[in-house]
C-alpha atoms as one frame of an Amber mdcrd trajectory, in Angstrom:
protein
 138.537  99.637 102.192 138.668  95.982 101.241 136.131  94.157  99.184 134.392
  90.945 100.170 134.664  89.747  96.595 137.570  87.592  95.583 139.899  88.306
  92.690 137.416  86.710  90.305 134.462  88.720  91.625 132.820  85.746  93.362
 131.989  85.334  97.040 133.349  82.375  98.934 130.854  79.729 100.018 131.359
  80.691 103.663 130.642  84.321 102.863 127.539  83.395 100.875 126.249  81.437
 103.887 127.016  84.343 106.233 125.175  86.788 103.974 122.207  84.405 103.714
 122.062  84.082 107.541 122.248  87.870 107.953 119.521  88.457 105.361 117.256
  85.813 106.931 117.710  87.392 110.364 117.359  91.013 109.214 114.842  91.088
 106.366 111.449  89.755 105.394 110.857  89.264 101.696 107.492  90.332 100.331
 106.204  89.326  96.934 104.660  92.240  95.053 102.317  91.926  92.084 101.694
  94.903  89.854  99.616  95.263  86.765 101.888  95.529  83.763 100.940  99.159
  83.116 101.625 100.015  86.780 105.007  98.275  86.606 105.849 100.189  83.436
 104.852 103.472  85.092 106.975 102.603  88.125 110.007 101.820  85.948 109.666
 105.157  84.169 109.243 107.015  87.444 112.277 105.377  89.057 114.694 106.656
  86.414 117.529 104.393  87.558 116.745 104.489  91.278 116.181 101.340  93.323
 112.633  99.980  93.202 113.187  98.425  96.626 114.225 101.763  98.142 111.376
 103.597  96.452 108.780 101.116  97.701 110.209 101.173 101.231 110.099 104.997
 101.232 106.512 104.960  99.957 105.456 102.525 102.693 107.110 104.645 105.414
 105.515 107.837 104.093 102.056 106.216 103.975 102.365 104.886 107.532 103.532
 108.286 108.820 100.742 110.106 106.963  98.084 107.768 108.355  99.510 108.124
 111.882  99.302 111.941 111.585  95.710 111.676 110.331  94.801 109.354 113.229
  96.316 111.805 115.725  94.397 114.678 114.167  91.100 112.782 114.376  91.583
 111.726 118.019
């Protein structure tokens, strides 16, 4: 499988623009503020895993849990 990186490990300008267009079309960036102690606890809990993936999983789990609770109450 080929790599999109050139021999020097840098993306071409055209590729950078394509990636930026894809990201703008596909994702929404959200700024997150944490208290320092919460950020430290998160870093320790992640143990090398992606913070982005962890936060996305936590959001999905919370939404699913609340949807189940709403169904149970109705």
